[in-house]
C-alpha positions as CSV (number, residue, x, y, z in Angstrom):
1,X,-8.3,-18.7,10.4
2,X,-8.4,-19.7,6.7
3,X,-6.9,-17.7,3.9
4,X,-10.2,-16.1,2.7
5,X,-11.0,-15.1,6.3
6,X,-7.6,-13.4,6.7
7,X,-8.2,-11.4,3.6
8,X,-11.6,-10.3,4.8
9,X,-10.2,-9.4,8.2
10,X,-7.6,-7.1,6.6
11,X,-10.2,-5.5,4.3
12,X,-12.4,-4.9,7.3
13,X,-9.5,-3.4,9.2
14,X,-8.8,-1.0,6.4
15,X,-12.5,-0.1,6.1
16,X,-12.8,0.5,9.8
17,X,-9.8,2.8,9.7
18,X,-11.3,4.7,6.8
19,X,-14.7,5.0,8.5
20,X,-13.2,6.0,11.8
21,X,-10.9,8.7,10.4
22,X,-13.4,9.8,7.8
23,X,-12.6,10.2,4.1
24,X,-10.6,13.4,3.6
25,X,-11.8,16.1,1.3
26,X,-9.3,16.3,-1.6
27,X,-10.3,19.8,-2.5
28,X,-9.4,21.0,1.0
29,X,-5.9,19.3,0.8
30,X,-2.8,20.7,-0.7
31,X,-1.3,19.3,-3.9
32,X,1.5,17.6,-1.9
33,X,-1.0,16.0,0.4
34,X,-3.1,14.7,-2.5
35,X,0.0,13.2,-4.2
36,X,1.0,11.5,-0.9
37,X,-2.5,10.1,-0.7
38,X,-2.2,8.7,-4.2
39,X,1.2,7.1,-3.2
40,X,-0.4,5.5,-0.1
41,X,-3.4,4.3,-2.1
42,X,-1.1,2.7,-4.6
43,X,0.7,0.8,-1.9
44,X,-2.6,-0.4,-0.4
45,X,-3.9,-1.5,-3.8
46,X,-0.6,-3.3,-4.3
47,X,-1.2,-5.2,-1.1
48,X,-4.6,-6.3,-2.3
49,X,-3.4,-7.2,-5.8
50,X,-0.5,-9.2,-4.4
51,X,-2.9,-11.7,-2.9
52,X,-3.5,-12.9,-6.4
53,X,-0.5,-11.7,-8.5
54,X,2.6,-11.4,-6.3
55,X,5.0,-9.7,-8.7
56,X,2.5,-7.1,-9.9
57,X,1.4,-6.3,-6.3
58,X,5.1,-6.1,-5.2
59,X,5.8,-3.7,-8.1
60,X,2.8,-1.5,-7.1
61,X,3.9,-1.4,-3.5
62,X,7.5,-0.5,-4.4
63,X,6.3,2.0,-7.0
64,X,4.0,3.7,-4.5
65,X,6.8,3.8,-2.0
66,X,9.2,5.3,-4.5
67,X,6.5,7.9,-5.6
68,X,6.0,8.7,-1.9
69,X,9.7,9.3,-1.4
70,X,9.9,11.6,-4.5
71,X,7.0,13.7,-3.3
72,X,8.2,13.7,0.3
73,X,11.8,14.5,-0.7
74,X,13.0,11.2,0.8
75,X,11.6,8.6,3.1
76,X,12.9,7.4,6.4
77,X,12.6,3.7,7.4
78,X,10.0,3.7,10.1
79,X,7.2,1.5,11.3
80,X,5.2,2.1,8.1
81,X,7.8,2.4,5.3
82,X,10.1,-0.4,6.4
83,X,7.4,-3.1,6.4
84,X,6.1,-1.8,3.1
85,X,9.6,-2.0,1.6
86,X,10.2,-5.5,3.0
87,X,6.8,-6.8,1.8
88,X,7.2,-5.3,-1.6
89,X,10.6,-6.9,-2.0
90,X,9.4,-10.2,-0.8
91,X,6.5,-10.2,-3.2
92,X,8.8,-9.4,-6.1
93,X,11.3,-12.0,-5.0
94,X,9.0,-14.8,-4.0
95,X,6.4,-14.3,-6.8
96,X,5.9,-17.7,-8.4
97,X,5.3,-18.4,-12.1
98,X,1.6,-17.5,-11.6
99,X,2.0,-13.9,-12.9
């Protein structure tokens, strides 16, 4: 599978998840839930941005994870947060001179 096809597959996976779960109503959610949604959205945007600009994407991923930790009063390394942390650090560390 070529690089553009992998990107499309990831975007389709995210879209399928959003369609299957339905888009939540922000007016029906608490302030904390809305802030956690913003943090998660920032991490997802960071993943998409990192395909083109590694350092900027890595900074968005780590910034979203840090914001998530602040709103959530800490974060435990689990199957979601540990890969996000690792990917964000790798994008920051491996970002070439293209940024």
